[in-house]
C-alpha positions in Angstrom: -15.2 -18.7 -19.2 -11.9 -20.7 -18.0 -9.7 -19.5 -21.0 -11.4 -16.0 -20.3 -10.2 -15.9 -16.7 -6.8 -17.0 -17.9 -6.5 -14.4 -20.3 -7.7 -12.1 -17.9 -5.2 -12.9 -15.2 -2.1 -12.8 -17.7 -3.2 -9.3 -18.4 -2.8 -8.5 -14.9 0.6 -10.0 -14.5 2.1 -8.4 -17.7 0.2 -4.8 -16.4 2.0 -5.2 -12.9 5.3 -6.6 -14.2 5.5 -3.5 -16.4 4.3 -1.0 -13.4 7.4 -2.5 -12.0 10.1 -2.1 -14.5 8.7 1.3 -15.8 8.1 2.7 -12.1 4.7 5.1 -14.0 4.7 8.2 -12.4 1.2 8.1 -11.2 3.0 5.5 -8.4 3.8 7.6 -6.1 3.1 5.8 -2.5 6.3 4.5 -1.3 4.6 0.8 -0.9 4.0 0.6 -4.7 6.6 -1.9 -5.1 5.8 -4.8 -2.3 2.0 -3.9 -3.4 2.6 -4.8 -7.4 5.0 -7.7 -6.4 2.4 -9.3 -3.9 -0.3 -8.4 -7.0 1.9 -10.4 -9.8 2.5 -13.3 -7.7 -0.8 -14.1 -6.7 -1.9 -13.1 -10.9 0.9 -16.2 -11.8 -0.5 -18.4 -8.9 -3.8 -18.0 -10.2 -2.9 -18.3 -14.0 -1.1 -21.3 -12.6 -4.2 -23.1 -11.5 -6.0 -22.2 -15.0 -3.0 -23.8 -16.5 -1.8 -27.0 -14.6 -4.0 -26.9 -11.4 -4.2 -26.4 -7.7 -0.6 -28.0 -6.9 1.4 -25.0 -9.0 -0.6 -22.8 -7.5 -0.1 -24.0 -4.2 3.6 -24.0 -5.1 3.3 -20.7 -6.3 0.9 -19.0 -3.5 2.5 -20.4 -0.2 5.5 -17.8 -0.1 3.0 -15.4 -1.0 0.8 -16.4 1.9 3.4 -16.2 4.0 4.9 -12.9 2.9 0.9 -11.5 3.5 0.7 -12.7 7.0 4.3 -11.5 7.9 3.0 -8.2 6.7 -0.4 -8.2 8.6 1.4 -9.3 11.9 3.7 -5.7 11.6 -0.1 -4.3 11.5 -1.2 -6.1 14.7 2.0 -6.8 16.7 1.6 -4.6 20.1 4.2 -1.3 20.4 5.2 -2.6 23.8 5.9 -6.3 21.9 7.8 -5.0 19.4 8.4 -1.3 19.0 7.7 0.3 15.2 10.8 1.9 15.5 12.7 -1.4 15.6 10.6 -2.8 12.9 11.6 0.5 10.6 15.4 -0.2 11.8 15.1 -3.7 10.6 13.5 -2.6 7.3 16.2 0.2 7.0 18.9 -2.3 6.9 18.1 -3.6 3.5 19.2 -2.7 0.5 16.9 -0.2 -1.2 14.4 0.0 1.5 13.4 3.3 3.1 11.4 1.8 5.6 8.5 -1.2 6.8 6.1 0.9 4.4 8.1 -0.3 1.1 7.6 -4.2 2.5 4.3 -4.3 3.1 1.2 -3.6 0.8 -1.4 -1.1 2.6 -3.8 -2.5 5.0 -6.6 -3.1 3.0 -5.0 -3.9 -0.2 -2.9 -6.2 2.1 -6.5 -8.2 2.8 -7.6 -8.2 -0.5 -4.4 -9.8 -1.6 -4.9 -12.1 1.3 -9.0 -12.9 -0.2 -7.6 -13.3 -3.6 -4.8 -15.8 -2.5 -7.3 -18.2 -0.2 -9.8 -17.5 -3.4 -7.0 -19.3 -5.9 -6.5 -22.2 -3.5 -10.4 -22.7 -2.2 -10.6 -23.6 -6.0 -14.6 -23.3 -6.9 -15.3 -24.7 -3.7 -18.0 -23.2 -1.8 -17.6 -25.5 1.2 -14.1 -23.8 1.4 -15.6 -20.0 1.9 -14.1 -19.0 -2.1 -17.7 -17.1 -2.6 -17.3 -15.2 0.7 -13.6 -14.3 -0.2 -14.5 -12.9 -3.6 -17.2 -11.0 -2.2 -15.1 -9.9 0.9 -12.8 -8.3 -1.7 -14.7 -6.4 -3.7 -16.1 -4.9 -0.2 -12.7 -4.0 0.5 -11.9 -2.7 -3.2 -15.0 -0.5 -2.2 -13.9 0.5 1.2 -10.6 1.4 -0.5 -12.2 3.7 -3.3 -14.3 5.1 -0.9 -11.5 6.1 1.4 -9.6 7.5 -1.4 -12.2 9.7 -2.9 -13.0 11.2 0.3 -10.0 11.7 1.4 -9.7 9.7 4.4 -6.6 8.3 3.5 -5.1 11.3 5.5 -3.6 9.1 8.2 0.0 8.0 9.5 -1.0 4.5 8.3 -0.5 3.6 4.9 -4.3 2.3 4.4 -5.2 2.2 0.8 -2.9 1.9 -2.7 -3.2 3.5 -6.3 -5.8 4.4 -8.5 -3.7 1.9 -10.9 -3.3 -1.0 -7.8 -6.8 -0.8 -7.1 -7.7 -1.0 -11.3 -5.6 -4.4 -11.1 -6.9 -6.0 -8.2 -10.7 -5.3 -10.0 -9.4 -6.8 -13.0 -7.7 -10.1 -11.3 -10.9 -10.5 -9.3 -13.6 -10.9 -12.5 -10.8 -12.6 -13.9 -10.6 -15.0 -10.7 -14.8 -14.9 -10.2 -15.7 -15.3 -13.9 -13.5 -18.9 -13.7 -15.8 -20.1 -10.9 -18.9 -18.9 -10.9 -19.9 -22.1 -12.8 -19.3 -24.2 -10.6 -22.1 -22.8 -8.0 -24.8 -23.5 -9.5 -25.7 -26.5 -7.8 -24.9 -24.8 -4.4 -26.5 -21.5 -5.0 -29.2 -21.2 -2.2 -26.1 -22.7 0.6 -24.2 -19.9 -0.6 -26.8 -17.3 -0.7 -27.7 -17.7 3.1 -24.1 -18.2 3.6 -22.8 -14.9 2.5 -25.5 -12.6 4.0 -24.8 -12.9 7.3 -21.1 -12.9 6.7 -21.2 -9.8 4.5 -23.4 -8.2 6.9 -20.8 -9.0 9.7 -17.9 -7.5 7.3 -19.9 -4.3 6.8 -20.2 -3.9 10.4 -16.2 -5.0 11.2 -15.4 -2.4 8.0 -17.6 0.4 10.1 -16.1 -0.5 13.4 -12.8 0.1 11.9 -13.5 3.1 10.3 -14.6 4.6 13.5 -12.0 3.3 15.6 -9.3 4.3 13.3 -10.6 8.0 13.0 -10.8 8.3 16.8 -7.0 7.4 17.1 -6.4 9.7 14.0 -8.5 12.7 16.0 -6.3 11.9 19.4 -2.6 12.0 17.9 -3.7 15.1 16.3 -5.5 16.5 19.5 -1.9 15.6 21.0 -0.1 17.3 18.5 -2.3 20.4 18.6 -2.0 20.3 22.6 1.9 20.1 22.2 1.5 23.0 19.6 -0.6 25.2 22.5 2.0 24.4 24.6 4.9 25.8 22.3 3.0 28.7 21.1 2.1 29.3 25.0 5.7 29.4 25.9 7.1 31.4 23.1 4.3 33.8 23.9 5.6 33.3 27.8 9.2 35.2 26.0 7.6 37.6 24.4 5.9 38.7 27.5 9.1 38.4 29.3 11.6 40.3 27.0 8.4 43.4 26.8 8.7 44.0 30.7 12.3 43.3 30.6 12.5 46.4 27.7 10.2 48.6 30.1 12.5 48.2 33.0 15.3 48.8 31.5 13.7 52.1 30.0 12.6 52.8 33.9 15.8 52.5 35.5 17.4 55.4 33.8 13.9 57.6 33.7 15.4 58.0 37.3 18.5 60.0 36.1 18.4 63.7 35.5 21.1 63.5 32.7 22.3 61.7 29.8 23.9 58.0 30.9 27.6 58.0 30.3 28.8 55.1 28.0 30.3 53.2 31.2 26.6 53.6 32.8 25.1 52.2 29.8 27.6 49.8 29.0 27.0 48.0 32.6 23.1 48.0 32.5 23.3 46.9 28.7 25.2 44.2 29.3 23.4 42.7 32.1 19.8 43.0 30.1 21.4 41.3 27.1 23.0 37.9 28.8 19.6 37.2 29.9 18.2 38.0 26.6 20.7 37.2 24.1 18.0 37.6 21.3 18.5 41.1 21.4 20.7 42.6 18.4 21.7 45.7 20.2 20.5 47.9 22.8 21.2 51.5 22.0 20.6 55.1 23.6 19.3 57.7 20.9 19.5 61.2 22.4 16.4 63.3 22.1 17.4 64.8 18.5 17.9 61.3 17.1 21.4 60.9 17.2 22.3 57.5 18.3 24.5 58.1 20.8 25.7 54.5 22.7 25.2 50.8 21.6 26.0 47.7 23.1 27.5 44.9 22.4 30.3 47.2 21.0 31.1 45.1 17.7 32.2 46.0 14.2 28.5 46.2 13.0 27.3 48.0 15.9 29.8 50.8 16.1 29.0 51.6 12.8 26.0 53.2 13.6 26.6 55.3 16.7 27.0 58.8 15.3 24.0 58.0 12.9 20.8 59.9 13.3 18.2 57.8 12.8 15.4 59.9 12.1 17.2 60.7 9.0 17.3 57.5 8.1 14.5 56.4 5.5 13.7 53.1 7.4 10.1 51.4 9.0 11.3 52.4 12.6 11.3 56.4 11.6 7.3 56.8 12.4 7.8 54.4 16.2 11.3 56.5 16.6 9.7 59.8 16.6 6.8 59.4 18.9 9.0 57.9 21.4 11.3 60.9 21.2 8.6 63.5 20.5 5.3 62.5 22.3 7.2 60.1 25.2 4.9 57.1 23.5 6.3 53.2 23.7 6.2 51.9 20.2 7.8 49.3 18.3 8.1 48.5 14.3 6.4 45.1 14.1 8.4 42.6 12.4 10.8 44.1 9.7 13.6 42.8 8.1 17.0 44.2 10.1 20.1 45.7 9.4 21.8 42.5 10.3 19.8 40.3 7.0 17.3 39.0 9.0 13.8 40.1 10.4 13.2 41.2 13.9 11.6 44.1 15.4 12.8 47.2 17.0 11.4 48.6 20.1 11.7 52.5 21.5 10.7 52.8 24.5 10.9 56.7 25.8 13.4 58.0 28.6 11.3 60.2 30.8 13.1 62.2 33.9 11.2 61.6 37.0 11.8 65.3 38.3 11.1 67.4 35.0 8.7 64.9 33.2 11.0 65.7 29.6 12.1 63.3 26.9 15.7 62.9 27.8 16.3 60.1 25.2 15.1 56.3 23.9 15.8 53.4 24.7 16.3 51.3 21.3 16.5 47.4 21.3 16.7 45.5 18.5 15.4 41.6 18.9 16.3 39.3 16.0 13.1 36.9 15.6 15.1 33.6 14.3 17.6 33.8 17.6 14.3 34.3 19.8 13.2 31.1 17.7 16.9 29.3 18.2 16.3 29.8 22.1 13.2 29.0 22.5 13.4 25.4 20.3 16.5 24.6 22.6 14.4 25.2 25.9 12.3 23.2 24.9 11.2 19.8 25.7 10.5 18.8 22.2 11.6 15.4 20.8 14.0 16.7 18.0 14.7 13.3 16.1 10.8 12.7 15.3 9.1 16.6 15.3 9.4 19.0 12.5 8.9 22.5 14.3 8.7 25.7 12.4 8.2 29.5 12.9 6.9 32.3 10.3 5.2 35.6 9.8 2.8 35.6 7.1 4.3 33.8 4.3 7.9 34.5 5.6 9.5 31.8 7.4 11.8 32.5 10.5 13.1 29.2 11.4 12.6 25.9 10.0 14.1 22.5 11.9 13.7 19.8 9.6 13.9 16.0 10.4 15.5 13.4 8.8 12.2 11.2 8.9 9.6 11.0 6.7 7.1 13.6 7.9 3.4 12.3 9.0 0.1 13.9 7.4 -0.9 16.7 9.7 0.6 20.1 10.5 -0.7 21.9 13.7 -0.4 26.1 13.7 -0.9 28.3 16.4 -0.5 31.7 16.1 1.4 34.7 18.7 -0.1 38.0 18.3 3.2 39.8 18.2 2.2 43.5 17.7 0.5 44.3 14.3 1.9 41.0 12.6 1.2 37.0 13.6 3.6 34.8 14.7 2.5 31.5 13.4 4.2 28.0 15.4 4.0 25.2 13.4 4.5 21.3 14.3 4.7 18.1 12.3 5.4 14.9 13.9 7.0 12.2 11.6 5.2 8.9 10.3 7.4 6.7 12.3 6.5 8.5 15.5 3.1 9.1 15.1 2.3 5.3 14.4 4.6 4.2 17.8 1.8 6.5 19.1 -0.9 4.5 17.7 -3.0 2.1 18.8 -3.2 -1.4 16.9 -6.9 -1.9 18.1 -8.1 -1.0 15.1 -6.2 -3.0 12.7 -6.7 -6.0 15.5 -10.4 -5.1 15.2 -10.4 -5.8 11.4 -8.6 -8.5 11.2 -11.2 -10.7 14.1 -14.3 -9.5 12.5 -13.4 -10.3 9.0 -12.0 -13.8 10.3 -15.6 -14.3 12.5 -17.0 -13.3 9.4 -15.2 -16.2 7.7 -15.8 -18.5 10.1 -19.6 -18.1 10.1 -19.7 -17.9 6.4 -18.3 -22.0 7.4 -20.5 -22.8 9.9 -23.9 -21.7 8.0 -22.9 -22.9 4.7 -22.4 -26.4 6.8 -25.6 -26.3 8.7 -27.3 -25.3 5.5 -25.9 -28.3 3.6 -27.1 -30.9 6.4 -30.3 -29.5 6.3 -30.4 -30.1 2.8 -30.1 -33.4 3.2 -33.3 -33.7 5.3 -35.5 -31.6 2.5 -37.3 -34.4 1.1 -39.0 -35.4 4.7 -40.5 -32.1 5.1 -41.7 -31.9 1.1 -45.1 -32.0 1.7 -45.2 -29.8 4.8 -43.8 -27.6 3.1 -46.2 -27.6 0.2 -49.0 -27.5 2.8 -47.4 -24.2 3.9 -47.0 -22.7 0.7 -50.9 -23.2 -0.2 -52.0 -22.0 2.5 -49.8 -18.5 2.0 -51.1 -18.3 -1.5 -55.0 -18.5 0.3 -53.9 -16.2 2.6 -52.5 -13.6 -0.2 -55.9 -14.2 -2.4 -58.2 -13.7 0.5 -56.1 -10.3 1.1 -56.9 -9.6 -2.3 -60.6 -10.2 -2.0 -60.7 -7.8 1.0 -59.3 -5.5 -0.6 -61.3 -5.5 -3.8 -64.2 -5.7 -1.4 -63.4 -2.1 -0.3 -61.8 -0.7 -3.1 -62.5 0.4 -6.9 -60.6 -1.0 -9.2 -60.2 1.2 -11.8 -59.2 4.5 -9.8 -57.7 1.9 -6.7 -59.6 4.3 -4.4 -61.6 3.0 -1.7 -65.7 2.2 -3.1 -68.7 3.6 -1.4 -68.8 1.0 0.8 -65.2 1.6 2.6 -66.3 5.2 2.6 -69.5 4.5 4.5 -67.8 2.0 7.1 -65.4 4.9 7.7 -67.9 7.6 7.9 -69.4 5.7 10.5 -66.2 5.1 12.4 -65.7 8.7 13.1 -69.4 9.9 13.5 -68.2 10.8 17.1 -65.7 13.4 15.7 -66.3 17.7 15.2 -66.7 19.1 13.4 -66.6 16.7 10.2 -67.3 17.4 6.4 -68.0 15.7 3.3 -67.3 17.0 -0.4 -69.4 15.3 -2.7 -68.0 15.8 -6.4 -69.3 15.5 -9.7 -67.3 15.3 -13.2 -68.6 17.9 -15.3 -70.3 16.4 -18.5 -68.4 13.3 -18.2 -70.9 11.6 -20.5 -70.1 13.7 -23.5 -66.3 12.3 -22.6 -67.2 8.6 -23.2 -69.6 9.5 -26.1 -66.7 12.0 -27.9 -63.3 10.5 -27.2 -64.1 6.6 -25.9 -64.3 4.9 -22.7 -60.8 4.8 -22.5 -60.1 8.3 -22.5 -63.0 8.2 -19.6 -61.5 5.5 -17.7 -58.0 8.1 -18.1 -60.4 10.8 -16.8 -61.3 9.0 -13.9 -58.0 8.0 -13.0 -56.6 11.5 -13.7 -59.3 13.1 -10.8 -58.2 10.2 -8.5 -54.4 10.8 -8.7 -55.1 14.9 -8.7 -57.8 14.7 -6.0 -55.1 12.6 -3.6 -52.8 15.6 -3.7 -55.2 18.1 -3.3 -56.9 17.1 0.0 -54.9 16.4 3.5 -53.1 13.8 4.4 -56.1 12.4 7.2 -59.2 12.9 4.7 -60.5 10.4 2.5 -61.0 10.2 -1.1 -63.4 7.6 -1.9 -65.3 6.9 -5.6 -68.8 7.1 -4.7 -70.2 5.7 -8.0 -69.8 6.3 -11.6 -68.3 10.0 -12.1 -69.2 10.8 -8.5 -66.1 11.0 -5.5 -66.6 11.8 -2.2 -64.0 13.5 0.5 -64.7 12.7 4.0 -62.7 15.7 6.6 -62.1 15.1 9.9 -61.5 18.2 11.9 -61.9 20.8 9.5 -64.9 23.2 10.0 -66.9 25.0 7.1 -64.4 27.3 6.0 -61.7 24.7 5.6 -64.1 22.8 3.8 -64.5 25.1 1.4 -61.0 26.4 1.1 -60.3 22.3 0.3 -63.0 22.2 -2.1 -61.9 25.0 -4.1 -58.1 23.7 -4.6 -59.4 20.2 -5.4 -62.0 22.1 -8.1 -58.3 24.4 -9.0 -56.4 21.6 -9.2 -59.3 19.4 -11.4 -59.3 22.3 -13.8 -55.7 21.9 -14.1 -55.2 18.7 -14.4 -54.4 18.2 -18.2 -57.3 16.5 -19.2 -59.8 18.1 -21.5 -63.2 17.6 -23.8 -63.2 16.9 -27.7 -63.7 20.5 -28.0 -60.5 21.4 -25.7 -62.8 22.9 -22.6 -60.8 21.9 -19.4 -62.6 19.0 -17.2 -64.1 20.5 -14.1 -66.1 19.2 -11.3 -69.0 20.5 -9.4 -68.4 20.1 -5.5 -71.3 19.7 -3.0 -70.2 20.9 0.6 -71.9 19.1 3.4 -71.0 20.0 7.5 -71.6 18.8 10.7 -70.7 20.4 14.5 -72.5 19.7 17.2 -75.6 17.5 16.4 -76.2 13.7 16.5 -74.6 12.9 13.3 -76.5 10.5 10.9 -74.2 9.4 7.9 -77.2 9.4 5.6 -78.6 12.9 6.6 -75.1 14.5 6.0 -74.6 12.3 3.0 -78.2 13.7 1.8 -77.1 17.6 2.5 -73.8 17.1 0.3 -76.0 15.7 -3.2 -78.6 18.5 -2.2 -75.4 21.0 -2.4 -74.0 19.4 -5.7 -77.0 19.3 -7.5 -77.3 23.1 -6.7 -73.9 23.9 -7.7 -74.8 21.7 -11.3 -77.8 24.1 -11.8 -76.0 27.2 -11.2 -73.7 26.3 -14.1 -71.2 23.6 -12.6 -67.8 23.9 -12.4 -68.5 25.9 -8.8 -68.8 24.5 -5.1 -72.5 24.9 -3.3 -73.1 24.2 0.6 -75.5 23.0 2.4 -76.1 26.4 4.1 
């Protein structure tokens, strides 16, 4: 076995070294370098033990354990003691390292590597908890696989490795187990007794850790969603504000009875443009559709002065037409603007208060990217750690990336802008989320696994101590064993006394006892059944076929009657059913179900006819019950059924 273990261990070492050299495409996790390097080191230490013994393996594994413990400390250190940002900064100063996750394995794999390294140093000695360490490695591998298959690795914390690393860890565990299992032959009882409570504690620990981790992830997601909703509300308020501003602007000109002059228009538009810089231009459109004034008066805006907007084939024609001809306020929705960006154009009719005639329209071109920039600048968002994006449908309006690695979650909030929906997306970096995340789940997992290790040591030591005194109590144990054996025999005898050994149904004695016990309940019904022409089955097909027919009747009958009914073998091919709480109609219905089930049970006579049954039904409602009388009435009904042609049901009425 040691040779096989050595070959498997060397195979793992070769595969791990190859993976580090060629960097296969399947390995995309940034922590694969640390994970595979430590896996290679543990496999070399294990191979050294098989080759030269424990001293060489201890020399190889000592630095590996130190690195693993430092990695574990990085998961457990409170944020108040050493912030996660500090760990990231220290790690990033090393050449070729992007962050702390490049220096430590995923959390579950870290514990697996610790257990495997401890298993090598523990050799075959069960007193050093080597069986527990290997069982712990197996459970953690199963947990890691479960997390990957069920998508529970969607967390800012690096929890599980790649399928390739899990396969190598499984192979290394198998090699270690095959090399030491032969040494546990003499202590197997103590190992099993110690493993059961320890592994139960390990399972509870893993479940608690998983629930705590889910709670932390949900808390962080709720926090990010709340921040997204706050940004969405702020943007919604800004949209509402500029809508009110547009309406106020149009209302101002409604007080005039004549068209505004260029100076008046520029003076008033300048004020609104100063407060709402995301309006690319504010234009006055005459009733015939001619753009008369525009602000700001830059080259791009002045180029559209004098153009009849109704003659241009663009998406805003309908909204402008309704504003000028019908006096209806409107907007274009999100459209591509002439300035080469998405936006909206608002058309507000200017209606004279005196004549109630449309004297023109105010057109305001809103730039969504500029609005987004202004909103982003006004937010209290941590721009170093939070990635924000605004989009309409699949078109991104603005995207503010971050230098850090984005986290696993993106939260969206939708704002209705006309006929369109403006989507606000927010995602935080993994470093920011980890800084906000509690270390309690990792601490609970570490403490629980340590307690399981200590529990194994205590239970194993106690069992070994008690084993030294086993000989003093051997005679007492033999006596108790004999008592248990006799008790079991007594139970079997009692069971045989009340049951039929062939069909495993209650026998006549137990049935009569049950009927006597239930005699006060009302209504009661008894179904006395007799298999038709049973003797021909025995004579023509043999007694084995007859026994099978009886067993088949017992199985079919048990399924055909209610769960609280009693089916018993009354004698020979006769069976009896006791129904408690069923009146005559129900009893007949159950008897018919039983008759149909027997006829379709699959048992046939030699000539191919199906096995049938005749049933006599007797019911009892209100008088004093004499069990023998009830059975006699059922027997009379059964006799009538057989006399009238068999395969039928008769009652005592």
